C-alpha positions in Angstrom: 15.9 -17.2 32.5 19.6 -17.4 31.9 21.8 -14.6 32.3 23.1 -13.7 28.7 19.4 -13.9 27.1 18.4 -11.3 29.8 21.4 -9.2 28.8 20.9 -9.8 25.3 17.2 -9.4 25.1 17.1 -6.2 27.4 19.7 -4.2 25.4 18.0 -5.3 22.0 14.7 -4.3 23.6 16.2 -0.8 24.9 17.9 -0.1 21.4 14.7 -0.9 19.6 12.8 1.8 22.3 14.7 4.2 22.1 15.0 4.5 18.2 11.7 4.0 17.8 10.7 7.1 20.0 13.3 8.7 18.4 11.6 8.0 15.0 8.5 8.9 16.2 9.6 12.0 17.4 11.2 13.0 14.0 7.6 12.0 12.3 5.9 13.7 14.4 7.9 16.9 14.4 8.2 16.9 10.1 4.7 16.7 10.3 4.2 19.4 12.3 6.6 21.5 10.0 6.0 20.2 6.7 9.8 19.1 6.3 11.4 16.2 5.9 13.2 16.4 9.6 16.3 16.0 8.0 15.8 13.1 5.5 14.6 11.5 8.6 10.3 11.5 7.4 9.4 9.6 4.5 7.8 11.1 1.4 4.2 12.0 2.0 3.3 10.6 -1.4 3.8 6.9 0.6 0.6 7.7 2.5 -1.7 7.8 -0.7 -3.2 4.1 -0.1 -3.1 4.9 3.7 -6.0 6.5 6.2 -3.3 9.0 7.8 -3.3 12.4 5.8 0.2 13.2 7.6 2.7 11.3 9.5 1.8 12.3 12.9 -0.6 9.7 14.0 1.8 7.1 12.8 4.8 9.1 14.7 2.8 9.1 18.1 1.9 5.3 17.6 5.6 4.4 16.5 7.2 6.4 19.7 4.1 5.2 22.5 3.2 2.0 21.3 6.5 0.7 19.4 8.8 2.6 21.6 6.9 2.5 24.8 6.3 -1.5 25.1 10.3 -2.0 24.0 11.0 0.5 26.9 8.7 -1.3 29.2 9.9 -4.6 28.3 13.9 -4.0 28.6 13.2 -2.2 32.0 11.2 -5.3 33.0 13.3 -8.2 31.4 16.5 -5.7 32.7 15.2 -6.1 36.7 14.6 -9.7 36.2 11.0 -9.3 36.4 8.8 -12.4 36.1 6.4 -10.1 33.4 10.0 -9.2 31.4 9.4 -11.9 29.1 5.7 -11.5 28.6 6.7 -7.7 27.8 9.6 -8.8 25.7 7.1 -11.1 23.5 4.4 -8.3 23.7 7.2 -5.9 22.0 8.5 -8.4 19.7 5.4 -9.1 17.8 4.4 -5.8 18.0 7.3 -4.8 15.9 6.9 -7.3 13.7 3.3 -6.0 13.0 4.4 -2.5 12.8 7.1 -3.8 10.0 4.2 -5.8 8.2 2.0 -2.9 8.1 5.0 -0.6 7.2 5.7 -2.3 4.3 2.3 -2.5 2.8 2.7 1.2 2.0 6.7 2.4 2.3 9.1 0.8 -0.3 11.4 -1.9 0.9 14.3 -0.6 2.9 17.0 -1.9 4.6 15.9 -0.6 8.2 12.7 -2.5 7.9 15.0 -6.1 7.3 16.6 -4.5 10.6 13.8 -4.1 12.3 12.1 -7.0 11.5 15.2 -9.0 12.5 15.2 -7.6 15.3 11.6 -8.8 16.2 12.5 -11.9 15.3 15.3 -11.8 18.0 13.4 -10.6 20.8 10.7 -13.3 20.1 13.7 -16.1 19.7 15.2 -15.1 22.8 11.7 -15.3 24.9 11.2 -18.6 23.6 15.1 -19.7 24.4 14.2 -18.2 27.7 11.1 -20.4 28.4 12.9 -23.6 27.0 11.0 -24.1 24.2 13.7 -24.3 21.8 15.9 -26.2 23.8 18.2 -28.9 21.8 17.2 -31.9 24.0 14.0 -31.3 23.8 13.0 -33.8 20.9 9.7 -34.7 19.5 8.3 -38.5 20.4 6.2 -40.1 17.8 
């Protein structure tokens, strides 16, 4: 993996991981205290069509699944592990799925677009690292 791709992917995964864990903790705290945690927790009316009565389970899932996979991907990629690209693409696709599902219940926000772009960037960087998106790779008829 080229150095610039590894560094970019590591930083991106780490940033997403840390903010996902922080967001998950805010949702859990907001659910436990029935507060909006300083505006960090969406209105509970968004949960109306979902299977969740509060943000407790989504908060745990955000912190553990989305945040955890991203932190793991950042660690593996940063260390140059051969498992790094796999972990990064799993984390990236997981983030894309999270945003798709979230948009079914919560109206569009700029943060959703930012995190969707981050997931696409992670997947794109892994494709670059694997040589799938090379310029010299031309399809032959």
